[in-house]
C-alpha positions as CSV (number, residue, x, y, z in Angstrom):
1,M,0.0,0.0,0.0
2,S,1.3,3.4,-0.9
3,L,0.1,4.9,2.4
4,K,2.0,2.3,4.3
5,K,5.1,2.9,2.3
6,Y,4.8,6.6,3.0
7,F,4.6,6.0,6.7
8,D,7.6,3.6,6.6
9,N,9.6,6.2,4.7
10,I,9.0,9.1,7.2
11,K,9.1,7.0,10.3
12,P,12.9,7.4,10.9
13,N,12.3,11.1,11.3
14,F,10.2,10.4,14.4
15,E,12.6,7.8,15.9
16,P,15.1,8.8,18.6
17,G,17.7,11.0,17.0
18,G,15.4,12.0,14.1
19,K,14.6,15.7,13.4
20,L,11.0,15.2,14.4
21,H,11.6,12.9,17.4
22,A,9.7,15.3,19.7
23,F,6.5,14.3,17.9
24,R,7.1,10.5,18.1
25,S,3.9,9.9,20.2
26,I,1.8,11.7,17.7
27,F,3.2,9.8,14.8
28,D,2.8,6.5,16.6
29,G,-0.8,7.4,17.4
30,F,-1.7,8.0,13.7
31,E,0.3,5.0,12.5
32,T,-1.3,2.5,14.9
33,F,-4.7,3.9,14.2
34,L,-4.3,3.3,10.5
35,F,-2.4,0.0,10.7
36,V,-2.5,-2.9,13.1
37,P,1.0,-3.0,14.8
38,N,3.1,-6.1,14.0
39,T,5.0,-5.9,17.3
40,T,4.4,-8.3,20.1
41,A,5.5,-8.6,23.7
42,K,8.9,-10.1,24.2
43,S,8.6,-11.5,27.7
44,G,6.0,-12.8,30.1
45,V,2.9,-14.8,29.4
46,N,0.7,-13.0,26.8
47,I,-2.3,-13.8,24.7
48,H,-1.8,-12.6,21.2
49,D,-4.8,-11.5,19.1
50,A,-5.4,-10.0,15.7
51,I,-7.3,-7.1,17.1
52,D,-6.1,-4.3,19.3
53,S,-7.9,-1.8,21.6
54,K,-8.0,0.9,18.8
55,R,-10.1,-1.5,16.7
56,I,-12.4,-2.2,19.6
57,M,-12.9,1.5,20.3
58,S,-13.5,2.0,16.5
59,M,-16.3,-0.6,16.6
60,V,-17.9,1.1,19.6
61,V,-17.9,4.4,17.6
62,I,-19.6,2.6,14.7
63,A,-22.2,1.3,17.1
64,L,-22.8,4.8,18.3
65,M,-23.4,6.1,14.7
66,P,-27.2,5.3,14.6
67,A,-27.8,7.2,17.8
68,M,-25.6,10.1,16.7
69,L,-27.2,10.4,13.2
70,F,-30.7,10.2,14.6
71,G,-29.8,12.7,17.3
72,M,-28.8,15.2,14.6
73,Y,-32.1,14.7,12.8
74,N,-34.1,15.1,16.0
75,V,-32.3,18.3,16.9
76,G,-33.5,19.7,13.6
77,Y,-36.9,18.1,14.0
78,Q,-37.5,19.7,17.4
79,N,-36.5,23.2,16.1
80,F,-38.8,23.1,13.1
81,A,-41.6,21.6,15.2
82,A,-41.3,24.3,17.8
83,A,-41.5,27.0,15.1
84,G,-44.5,25.3,13.4
85,T,-42.6,25.0,10.1
86,L,-42.0,21.2,10.1
87,A,-44.6,20.5,7.5
88,S,-42.9,22.8,5.0
89,A,-39.4,21.6,5.7
90,S,-37.7,18.8,3.8
91,S,-36.0,15.9,5.6
92,F,-32.6,17.2,4.3
93,E,-33.2,20.6,5.8
94,V,-34.2,19.1,9.1
95,F,-31.1,16.8,9.2
96,F,-28.6,19.3,8.1
97,Y,-29.8,21.9,10.6
98,G,-29.2,19.3,13.3
99,F,-25.9,18.3,11.7
100,F,-24.5,21.8,11.8
101,A,-25.8,22.3,15.4
102,V,-24.2,19.1,16.7
103,L,-21.0,19.0,14.7
104,P,-19.3,21.8,16.7
105,K,-19.9,19.9,19.9
106,I,-18.3,16.8,18.5
107,L,-15.3,18.8,17.2
108,V,-14.8,20.6,20.5
109,S,-15.0,17.3,22.4
110,Y,-12.3,15.7,20.2
111,I,-10.1,18.7,19.8
112,V,-9.9,19.4,23.6
113,G,-9.8,15.7,24.7
114,L,-7.4,14.4,22.1
115,G,-5.3,17.6,22.4
116,I,-4.8,16.9,26.1
117,E,-4.1,13.2,25.3
118,F,-1.5,14.1,22.7
119,A,0.2,16.7,25.0
120,W,0.2,14.2,27.9
121,A,1.7,11.5,25.8
122,Q,4.4,13.8,24.6
123,W,5.2,15.0,28.1
124,K,5.4,11.5,29.5
125,G,7.1,10.0,26.4
126,E,4.4,7.4,26.1
127,E,2.1,6.1,23.4
128,I,-1.1,8.0,22.8
129,Q,-3.9,6.1,24.4
130,E,-7.1,5.4,22.4
131,G,-9.8,5.5,25.1
132,Y,-11.0,9.0,24.2
133,L,-12.0,7.8,20.7
134,V,-15.2,6.6,22.4
135,S,-15.5,9.2,25.2
136,G,-15.1,12.0,22.6
137,I,-18.3,11.0,20.9
138,I,-20.3,9.9,23.9
139,I,-19.9,13.2,25.8
140,P,-21.6,15.3,23.1
141,L,-24.4,12.8,22.8
142,I,-25.3,12.8,26.5
143,I,-25.7,16.6,26.9
144,P,-28.5,19.0,25.8
145,I,-28.2,20.8,22.6
146,G,-28.3,24.1,24.5
147,C,-25.0,23.4,26.4
148,P,-22.5,26.1,25.4
149,L,-19.3,25.0,23.7
150,W,-17.0,26.5,26.4
151,M,-18.7,24.5,29.1
152,L,-18.3,21.3,27.0
153,A,-14.6,22.1,26.6
154,L,-14.2,22.5,30.4
155,A,-16.0,19.2,31.0
156,C,-13.9,17.3,28.5
157,A,-10.7,18.7,30.0
158,F,-11.9,17.8,33.5
159,S,-12.8,14.2,32.5
160,V,-9.5,13.5,30.7
161,I,-7.2,15.0,33.3
162,F,-8.9,14.2,36.6
163,C,-10.8,11.0,35.8
164,K,-8.4,9.3,33.4
165,E,-4.8,10.5,33.1
166,I,-4.1,10.9,36.8
167,F,-5.1,7.3,37.3
168,G,-2.6,6.1,34.7
169,G,-4.6,6.5,31.5
170,T,-6.8,4.1,29.5
171,G,-7.4,0.8,31.4
172,M,-6.5,2.3,34.8
173,N,-9.3,4.8,35.3
174,I,-11.9,4.0,38.0
175,F,-14.8,6.1,36.6
176,N,-16.2,6.4,33.1
177,P,-14.8,9.7,31.6
178,A,-18.1,10.4,29.8
179,I,-20.0,10.1,33.1
180,A,-17.5,12.3,34.8
181,A,-17.9,15.0,32.2
182,R,-21.7,15.0,32.5
183,M,-21.5,15.1,36.3
184,F,-19.1,18.0,36.1
185,L,-21.6,19.9,33.9
186,F,-24.6,18.9,36.0
187,F,-23.1,20.1,39.3
188,A,-21.1,23.0,38.1
189,Y,-23.7,24.5,35.6
190,P,-27.1,23.0,36.6
191,S,-29.1,25.6,34.7
192,K,-27.5,24.4,31.4
193,M,-28.2,20.7,32.2
194,T,-31.8,20.8,33.6
195,G,-34.9,22.9,33.0
196,D,-37.1,23.6,30.0
197,T,-34.9,26.0,28.0
198,I,-32.0,23.8,26.9
199,W,-33.5,20.9,24.9
200,V,-34.3,22.6,21.7
201,A,-31.8,24.6,19.5
202,Q,-33.2,28.1,19.3
203,D,-31.1,29.8,16.6
204,S,-31.0,29.6,12.8
205,I,-27.8,28.1,11.4
206,F,-26.5,29.0,7.9
207,G,-30.0,30.0,6.9
208,L,-31.4,26.6,8.1
209,G,-33.9,26.2,10.9
210,N,-35.7,28.9,12.9
211,T,-34.8,31.5,15.5
212,L,-37.1,30.9,18.4
213,P,-38.2,33.4,21.0
214,D,-35.9,33.7,24.0
215,T,-38.8,32.7,26.2
216,F,-39.4,29.4,24.4
217,T,-39.4,26.3,26.6
218,A,-39.9,22.6,26.0
219,A,-39.8,20.0,28.7
220,T,-38.7,16.4,28.2
221,P,-41.4,13.7,28.7
222,L,-39.4,12.4,31.7
223,G,-39.3,15.9,33.2
224,Q,-43.0,16.2,32.7
225,I,-43.7,12.9,34.5
226,G,-41.3,14.0,37.3
227,Q,-43.5,17.1,37.8
228,G,-46.7,15.0,37.8
229,I,-47.7,16.2,34.3
230,A,-48.9,13.7,31.7
231,P,-46.3,13.8,28.8
232,D,-47.6,15.3,25.5
233,A,-45.6,12.8,23.4
234,S,-47.0,9.6,22.0
235,I,-45.6,6.1,22.8
236,C,-44.5,5.9,19.2
237,D,-42.6,9.2,19.4
238,M,-40.9,8.1,22.6
239,I,-39.7,4.9,21.1
240,C,-38.6,6.4,17.8
241,G,-37.0,9.4,19.6
242,F,-39.0,12.4,18.3
243,I,-38.9,14.0,21.8
244,P,-36.8,16.6,23.5
245,G,-33.8,15.2,25.3
246,S,-30.0,14.8,25.3
247,I,-28.7,14.6,21.7
248,G,-28.1,10.9,21.4
249,E,-30.4,9.4,24.1
250,T,-33.9,9.8,22.7
251,S,-34.2,7.0,20.1
252,V,-34.6,3.5,21.6
253,I,-34.5,2.0,18.1
254,A,-31.1,3.7,17.3
255,I,-29.7,2.6,20.6
256,A,-31.0,-1.0,20.0
257,I,-29.1,-1.1,16.7
258,G,-26.0,-0.1,18.5
259,A,-26.6,-2.8,21.2
260,V,-26.9,-5.4,18.5
261,I,-23.6,-4.4,17.0
262,L,-21.8,-4.4,20.4
263,L,-23.3,-7.8,21.3
264,W,-22.7,-9.4,17.9
265,T,-19.0,-8.3,18.0
266,G,-18.6,-9.5,21.6
267,I,-17.4,-6.1,22.7
268,A,-20.1,-5.4,25.3
269,S,-21.2,-7.9,28.0
270,W,-24.7,-9.1,27.6
271,R,-24.8,-10.0,31.3
272,T,-24.2,-6.4,32.3
273,M,-26.6,-5.0,29.7
274,L,-29.4,-7.5,30.5
275,S,-28.9,-7.0,34.3
276,V,-29.3,-3.3,34.0
277,F,-32.7,-3.7,32.4
278,V,-33.8,-6.4,34.8
279,G,-32.8,-4.4,37.8
280,G,-34.6,-1.4,36.5
281,A,-37.7,-3.4,35.7
282,V,-37.8,-5.0,39.2
283,M,-37.4,-1.7,41.0
284,A,-39.9,0.0,38.8
285,L,-42.5,-2.7,39.4
286,I,-41.9,-2.4,43.2
287,F,-42.6,1.3,43.0
288,Q,-45.6,0.8,40.7
289,S,-47.1,-1.6,43.2
290,T,-46.9,1.2,45.8
291,G,-48.9,3.5,43.6
292,Q,-46.3,5.2,41.5
293,S,-47.9,5.9,38.1
294,M,-45.0,5.5,35.8
295,T,-44.8,2.0,34.3
296,W,-41.5,0.0,34.1
297,W,-41.3,0.2,30.3
298,H,-41.7,4.0,30.4
299,H,-38.4,4.1,32.3
300,F,-36.7,2.3,29.5
301,I,-37.9,4.5,26.6
302,L,-37.4,7.8,28.4
303,G,-34.3,9.7,29.4
304,G,-30.9,8.1,29.3
305,F,-31.7,4.7,30.7
306,A,-31.3,2.7,27.5
307,F,-28.3,4.7,26.3
308,G,-26.5,4.3,29.7
309,A,-27.3,0.5,29.8
310,V,-25.9,-0.1,26.3
311,F,-23.0,2.2,26.0
312,M,-21.8,3.2,29.4
313,A,-22.6,0.6,32.0
314,T,-20.9,-2.0,29.7
315,D,-17.6,0.0,29.6
316,P,-15.1,-2.9,30.0
317,V,-12.6,-0.7,31.9
318,T,-14.9,0.6,34.7
319,S,-17.4,-2.2,35.0
320,C,-17.0,-5.6,36.6
321,R,-14.6,-8.1,35.0
322,T,-16.0,-11.3,36.6
323,T,-19.0,-12.9,34.9
324,T,-20.9,-13.3,38.2
325,G,-20.0,-9.8,39.2
326,Q,-21.5,-8.4,36.0
327,Y,-24.9,-9.6,37.0
328,F,-24.8,-7.9,40.4
329,Y,-23.2,-4.8,38.9
330,G,-25.8,-4.3,36.2
331,F,-28.7,-5.1,38.5
332,I,-27.5,-2.5,41.1
333,I,-27.2,0.2,38.4
334,G,-30.6,-0.4,37.0
335,A,-32.3,-0.5,40.4
336,M,-30.5,2.6,41.6
337,A,-31.4,4.6,38.5
338,I,-35.1,3.9,39.1
339,I,-34.8,4.7,42.8
340,I,-33.2,8.1,42.1
341,R,-35.8,8.9,39.4
342,V,-38.7,8.1,41.7
343,M,-37.5,9.3,45.0
344,N,-35.9,12.6,43.8
345,A,-38.6,14.7,42.2
346,G,-36.1,17.5,41.4
347,Y,-33.8,15.1,39.5
348,P,-35.9,12.9,37.2
349,E,-32.9,11.3,35.4
350,G,-30.9,8.9,37.6
351,M,-28.8,6.9,35.2
352,M,-25.7,9.2,35.5
353,L,-25.4,8.8,39.3
354,A,-26.3,5.1,39.1
355,I,-23.4,4.3,36.7
356,F,-21.0,6.5,38.7
357,F,-21.9,4.6,41.9
358,G,-21.6,1.3,40.0
359,N,-18.1,2.2,38.8
360,M,-17.2,3.0,42.4
361,I,-18.3,-0.5,43.8
362,A,-17.3,-2.6,40.7
363,P,-13.8,-3.5,42.1
364,T,-15.4,-4.5,45.4
365,I,-17.9,-6.8,43.7
366,D,-15.2,-8.4,41.7
367,H,-13.1,-8.9,44.9
368,F,-15.9,-10.8,46.7
369,V,-16.7,-12.9,43.6
370,V,-13.0,-13.9,43.3
371,E,-12.7,-14.6,47.0
372,R,-15.8,-16.7,46.9
373,N,-14.5,-18.7,43.9
374,I,-11.2,-19.3,45.7
375,S,-13.0,-20.5,48.8
376,K,-15.2,-22.9,46.8
377,R,-12.2,-24.4,45.1
378,L,-10.2,-24.8,48.3
379,K,-13.2,-26.6,49.9
380,R,-13.6,-28.8,46.8
381,G,-10.0,-29.8,47.0
382,G,-10.2,-30.5,50.7
383,T,-7.8,-27.7,51.6
384,K,-8.6,-25.6,54.7
């Protein structure tokens, strides 16, 4: 391949002693992203495979594409619907309005996050880590369209520095960086993460869309239920995703397509994913039996429950590693998300805090599972 030959020709410039050796980490990051490295470990016991973590991360990004593309369309849909011009707008106008509204957020996320990753790798003299390939796209998808770019930049910098790099980088972090970014925004700038004024883009972009009044508001169905108000969206709209909400979290269908990709490729744990929904259903049914009006399946199709269960609870770094532990881990997350939603009227969305808590206790769950397995094997062998 001509591209491979080109990289081989310029590689000596980035090796120690080369004129561009200061940018070795950057070159290595691009090279290993484009081509699978042919180097292997020289010592120790290792399992060699044909796929590396960059390919795994790339597959997760592909699984996120349906939610991202539909989220772009829904951003435009909500703007045109709010202005009453949806009937006269073409699907291309609706999509491209949302595309140009969401694209800056994705660019800011990657520029800030990867910029810090590159700078950190150069400073430490290490390889550039690939974990932010996924976090960089998840973070824009779990925020409202009304979140300012400078706030998003701060959140990305916070998550990369304080929830990833200081722990040792990809594979060593305790908490999911995307969850950390959303929590940073929620607690530092709550007015831009909750309320009725942040879910619909309100400005015309490149002549597309409509400029809405400054006083325009639009509540999410989950927020309406939390306030004791019957949602004005149909069940079909809730499932398809034609409702106000965070950019990538509204369409259950798009999220389900991503789930199929992750499960088919074996990247995500079906045990964790299934257990989140089981835990949520069990807890929702318990609350429903006490008179709570929201059905268990409403919890699944509204808010970030489905997105969190598929793309964030299953993060292989911050979730449980043991198969038995994954059942407990997922169940706790699902149950806790419903508890927060029902018990805290001022905070109808509980998935973020539930996953954060799950990340916190995942090592403890794995510890007890391993200790139990060791004890069972010792008893089986007659060892005391």
